C-alpha positions in Angstrom: 40.2 1.0 -29.5 38.2 0.9 -26.2 36.5 3.9 -24.7 39.1 5.8 -22.4 36.8 5.7 -19.3 39.7 5.8 -16.8 40.8 9.1 -18.3 37.3 10.6 -17.8 37.0 9.3 -14.2 40.4 10.8 -13.3 39.3 14.1 -15.0 36.2 14.3 -12.8 38.4 13.8 -9.8 40.9 16.4 -10.8 38.3 19.0 -11.8 36.1 18.4 -8.8 35.3 22.0 -8.2 33.5 22.6 -11.5 32.1 19.1 -11.4 30.5 19.6 -7.9 28.6 22.6 -9.2 26.8 20.5 -11.8 26.3 17.7 -9.3 24.6 20.0 -6.8 22.4 21.5 -9.5 21.2 18.1 -10.6 20.8 16.9 -7.0 18.5 19.9 -6.3 16.3 19.2 -9.3 16.0 15.5 -8.5 15.3 16.2 -4.8 12.4 18.5 -5.8 11.2 16.1 -8.4 11.0 13.1 -6.0 9.6 15.2 -3.2 6.7 16.5 -5.3 5.9 13.1 -6.6 6.1 11.5 -3.2 3.6 14.1 -2.0 1.1 13.2 -4.7 1.7 9.5 -4.1 1.1 9.9 -0.3 -2.1 11.9 -0.9 -3.5 9.3 -3.3 -2.4 6.4 -1.1 -4.2 7.9 1.9 -7.5 8.2 0.1 -7.3 4.8 -1.6 -6.5 3.2 1.8 -9.9 4.5 3.0 -11.8 2.2 0.7 -12.2 -1.5 1.0 -12.8 -4.0 -1.9 -15.4 -5.7 0.5 -17.5 -2.5 0.7 -19.8 -0.7 -1.7 -21.0 2.9 -1.4 -24.5 3.8 -2.5 -25.4 7.4 -3.3 -28.1 9.4 -5.1 -28.1 8.8 -8.8 -25.9 11.3 -10.7 -24.0 12.5 -7.5 -20.2 12.6 -7.8 -19.6 12.7 -4.0 -21.3 12.3 -0.7 -21.7 16.0 -0.3 -24.1 16.1 -3.3 -26.1 13.0 -2.4 -29.4 12.3 -0.5 -30.6 8.9 0.5 -33.9 8.4 2.3 -34.7 5.9 5.0 -37.2 4.1 2.7 -34.4 3.7 0.2 -32.0 2.4 2.9 -34.5 -0.4 3.7 -34.5 -1.5 0.1 -30.7 -1.4 0.0 -30.5 -3.4 3.2 -32.7 -6.2 1.7 -30.6 -6.4 -1.5 -28.7 -9.6 -2.3 -25.0 -9.6 -1.6 -25.2 -7.8 1.7 -23.1 -9.4 4.5 -25.2 -10.3 7.6 -24.3 -11.2 11.1 -25.3 -14.5 12.7 -28.5 -13.0 14.0 -29.4 -11.7 10.5 -28.4 -8.0 11.1 -27.2 -6.5 7.8 -23.8 -4.8 7.9 -25.0 -1.5 6.5 -24.0 2.0 7.7 -26.2 5.0 6.6 -24.0 8.1 6.9 -24.1 11.9 7.0 -21.2 14.3 6.2 -20.8 17.9 7.3 -17.9 20.3 7.5 -17.0 22.1 10.7 -14.2 24.6 11.6 -11.6 23.5 14.1 -8.5 25.5 15.3 -5.2 23.8 14.5 -2.7 23.1 17.2 0.4 25.4 17.1 -0.9 27.9 14.6 -4.4 28.5 16.0 -5.7 29.0 12.4 -9.0 27.3 11.6 -9.1 24.2 9.4 -12.2 22.6 7.8 -12.7 19.2 9.2 -15.1 16.5 7.9 -17.6 15.3 10.5 -19.0 12.0 9.6 -22.3 10.7 11.1 -22.2 6.9 11.1 -24.2 4.1 12.5 -23.3 1.9 15.5 -22.3 -0.9 13.1 -19.7 1.2 11.2 -16.7 -0.6 12.9 -18.1 -3.9 11.6 -18.7 -2.4 8.2 -15.2 -0.9 8.1 -13.0 -3.6 9.7 -9.8 -1.6 9.0 -10.9 1.0 11.7 -10.1 0.2 15.3 -10.6 2.1 18.5 -7.0 2.9 19.8 -8.0 4.7 23.0 -11.2 5.2 24.9 -14.4 3.7 23.5 -16.9 4.1 20.7 -19.7 6.6 21.0 -23.1 5.6 22.3 -26.0 6.1 20.0 -28.3 9.0 20.7 -25.7 10.9 22.7 -23.5 13.9 21.8 -20.3 11.9 21.8 -17.6 11.7 19.2 -14.6 9.6 18.3 -11.7 11.3 16.7 -9.3 10.0 14.1 -5.6 9.6 15.1 -4.4 12.5 12.9 -7.2 14.8 13.9 -6.5 14.3 17.6 -2.9 15.5 17.0 -3.8 18.3 14.6 -6.7 20.1 16.2 -7.4 21.6 19.5 -9.9 20.1 21.9 -9.8 16.8 20.2 -7.9 14.8 22.8 -9.6 12.1 24.8 -12.0 13.7 27.3 -12.1 17.1 25.6 -15.4 18.9 25.0 -15.3 20.7 21.6 -18.1 22.9 20.4 -19.5 22.8 16.9 -22.9 22.8 15.3 -24.3 24.9 18.2 -23.8 22.2 20.8 -21.1 20.7 23.0 -19.7 17.3 22.3 -17.5 14.9 24.3 -14.5 13.1 22.9 -14.9 9.5 24.2 -12.5 7.7 21.8 -9.7 7.9 19.3 -9.6 5.6 16.4 -6.9 4.4 14.0 -7.7 3.6 10.4 -4.1 2.7 9.4 -3.2 5.9 7.7 -6.4 6.4 5.6 -8.4 9.6 5.2 -10.7 8.6 8.1 -7.8 9.4 10.5 -8.5 13.1 9.6 -12.2 12.8 10.4 -14.4 13.0 13.4 -17.2 10.5 13.8 -20.5 10.6 15.7 -24.0 9.3 15.6 -25.7 10.1 12.3 -29.1 10.8 13.8 -27.7 13.2 16.4 -25.6 15.0 13.7 -28.8 15.5 11.6 -30.6 16.9 14.7 -27.7 19.2 15.5 -27.7 20.8 12.0 -31.5 20.9 11.8 -31.6 18.5 8.9 -34.7 16.3 8.2 -34.8 13.3 10.3 -33.6 10.1 8.8 -32.2 11.7 5.6 -28.7 10.5 4.9 -26.1 11.2 2.2 -24.6 7.8 1.5 -24.9 4.2 2.6 -21.8 2.0 3.1 -22.5 -1.7 2.6 -20.2 -4.5 3.6 -20.6 -7.2 0.9 -20.6 -10.9 1.5 -17.6 -11.1 -0.9 -15.9 -8.7 -3.3 -17.5 -10.6 -6.2 -20.9 -9.8 -4.8 -20.8 -6.2 -6.1 -22.2 -7.1 -9.5 -25.2 -8.9 -8.0 -25.7 -6.1 -5.5 -25.4 -3.3 -8.0 -27.7 -5.0 -10.5 -30.4 -5.5 -7.9 -30.4 -1.8 -7.0 -30.1 -0.3 -10.4 -33.0 -2.4 -11.8 -35.2 -1.7 -8.8 -37.9 0.9 -9.8 -38.0 2.3 -6.3 -34.4 3.5 -6.5 -32.3 5.9 -8.5 -28.8 5.4 -7.1 -25.1 5.2 -7.9 -23.4 2.0 -6.7 -19.7 2.0 -6.6 -17.0 0.0 -4.9 -15.7 2.0 -2.0 -12.1 1.8 -3.0 -12.9 3.1 -6.5 -14.8 6.1 -5.0 -11.9 7.2 -2.8 -9.4 6.7 -5.6 -11.5 9.0 -7.8 -11.7 11.5 -5.0 -7.9 11.8 -5.1 -7.6 12.8 -8.8 -8.0 16.5 -8.5 -5.3 17.2 -5.9 -2.8 14.5 -7.1 -3.1 15.9 -10.7 -2.5 19.4 -9.4 0.5 18.4 -7.4 2.0 16.4 -10.3 1.5 19.2 -12.8 3.0 21.7 -10.4 5.9 19.4 -9.7 6.6 18.9 -13.3 6.5 22.6 -14.0 8.9 23.4 -11.1 11.3 20.6 -11.9 11.2 21.4 -15.7 12.3 25.0 -15.0 14.9 23.8 -12.5 15.9 21.0 -14.9 16.6 23.5 -17.7 18.9 25.4 -15.3 20.6 22.2 -14.4 21.1 21.2 -18.0 22.7 24.5 -18.8 24.9 24.0 -15.8 25.9 20.6 -17.1 26.5 22.1 -20.6 28.7 24.8 -19.1 30.7 22.2 -17.1 31.2 19.9 -20.1 32.0 22.7 -22.5 34.5 24.1 -20.0 36.0 20.6 -19.7 36.4 20.3 -23.4 38.0 23.7 -23.7 40.5 23.0 -21.0 41.4 19.6 -22.4 41.9 20.3 -26.1 45.5 19.0 -26.1 44.5 16.0 -24.0 41.6 15.1 -26.4 44.0 15.5 -29.4 46.5 13.2 -27.7 43.9 10.6 -27.2 42.9 10.8 -30.8 46.5 10.6 -31.9 46.9 7.4 -29.8 44.3 5.8 -32.0 41.0 6.4 -30.3 38.2 7.1 -32.8 35.8 10.1 -32.7 33.0 7.8 -31.7 35.0 6.6 -28.7 35.6 10.2 -27.6 31.9 11.0 -27.9 31.0 8.0 -25.8 33.7 8.7 -23.2 32.5 12.3 -22.7 28.9 11.1 -22.5 29.9 8.5 -19.9 31.6 11.3 -18.0 28.4 13.4 -18.1 26.3 10.3 -17.1 28.7 9.7 -14.2 28.3 13.3 -13.0 24.5 13.2 -13.3 24.3 9.8 -11.6 26.2 11.2 -8.6 23.8 14.2 -8.6 20.8 11.9 -8.9 21.8 9.6 -6.1 22.6 12.6 -3.9 19.2 14.1 -4.6 17.5 10.9 -3.7 19.5 10.6 -0.4 18.6 14.2 0.5 14.9 13.5 0.0 14.8 10.2 2.0 14.2 11.8 5.4 10.8 13.2 4.3 9.5 9.7 3.8 6.6 9.3 6.3 6.6 13.0 7.2 2.9 14.0 7.8 1.4 17.2 6.4 -2.1 18.3 5.5 -3.9 20.0 2.6 -7.4 20.7 1.4 -9.1 18.0 -0.6 -10.8 20.2 -3.1 -13.4 17.5 -3.9 -14.7 17.4 -0.3 -13.5 20.9 0.9 -12.1 19.4 4.1 -8.6 19.2 5.5 -6.8 15.9 4.9 -3.6 14.7 6.6 -1.3 12.5 4.6 2.3 11.2 4.7 5.0 11.6 2.0 5.7 8.3 0.4 9.2 8.0 -1.1 9.1 4.6 -2.8 11.8 2.7 -4.8 10.1 3.4 -8.1 10.1 7.2 -7.4 13.8 7.1 -6.6 14.3 5.2 -9.8 12.4 7.9 -11.7 14.5 10.5 -10.0 17.8 8.9 -11.1 16.4 8.3 -14.6 15.5 12.0 -14.8 19.1 12.9 -13.7 20.6 10.7 -16.5 18.3 12.4 -19.0 19.7 15.7 -17.9 23.2 14.3 -18.2 22.5 13.1 -21.7 21.2 16.5 -22.9 23.9 18.4 -21.1 26.8 16.2 -22.3 25.8 15.3 -25.9 26.8 18.5 -27.7 30.1 19.1 -25.8 31.0 15.4 -26.5 30.4 15.9 -30.3 32.5 19.1 -30.2 35.3 17.2 -28.5 35.2 14.5 -31.2 35.3 17.1 -34.0 38.5 18.9 -32.8 41.2 18.8 -35.5 44.0 16.7 -34.1 46.9 18.6 -35.6 45.6 22.0 -34.6 44.7 20.9 -31.1 48.2 19.4 -30.5 49.7 22.8 -31.4 47.3 24.6 -29.0 48.7 26.2 -25.9 
């Protein structure tokens, strides 16, 4: 005979008190699970959005990040003349030699200091990175102690509003503009003239840490990279910019995911025991009902499937509830330290449809584990003895 699903649905409704405990437990686990994964997804998406498939990054050979790299002016001239570099109508190459330092800025609200990445760039950087636009004010003028501040940095740190005069590196700077990089890591940075930044920190003149090159097309990377690697005057690493920033996200996203799986695994075990308790209690309270169903002709397999469906239904409600609870954090902006650059990075939680699907799947797995053994116990109840039970 068919699986008695109507009986199970009515039982969930009648025993709503014990059922709601299991539902809330599963909802809590799913909420934490999706929240942690959306945090990792948001952090990774923020860094990946910083790169462009049209740009290449050139660093010293063997360096894993800009902080470890050194590129001289002579090397920059060789890089500028390489094939595959995009040039303006007047022949000017779209190349931006850059310097990176870390400075301490007090955060708004808390007043605690945060490490902020200061990027020294060239006057052509807005043409090299066409995803960055000045949202307020203007771009800095070369040779002056002027800075432009990322959109998130302007909101997060003190003295970073338009017209403010922050002090770092032993000199006073003027905020002349606020830029928007469409949610990338650059929104957490402060930009200024690379030469002035070198002078401020008493670094050798015309020594840079990386060179960002706008390619004539994404397919030009191979030609550009081959020309630089085979040039005896250079020992450099050439990497597509988007690949560099994706690699920079590995450490923190892996840590968040591992922590998330550990937390949700511990909570999941608790939720599974809650589901087990709920289903075992349901079986114990419905001994005569189960025996009656068997006496009416339903097989043991039908009883197993019916109780599994009941457990799946409970876990599905919990999973959907957990996903609904976590939806408001989508787009919520927070910040953390990027351990590969040792600077503060603002990013937004990204609750996507695939993460919600993973959360519901996780809830159904908990329902399967929590409902399987009680379902088997229900199917094995002796019919005659169960009918005589009080």
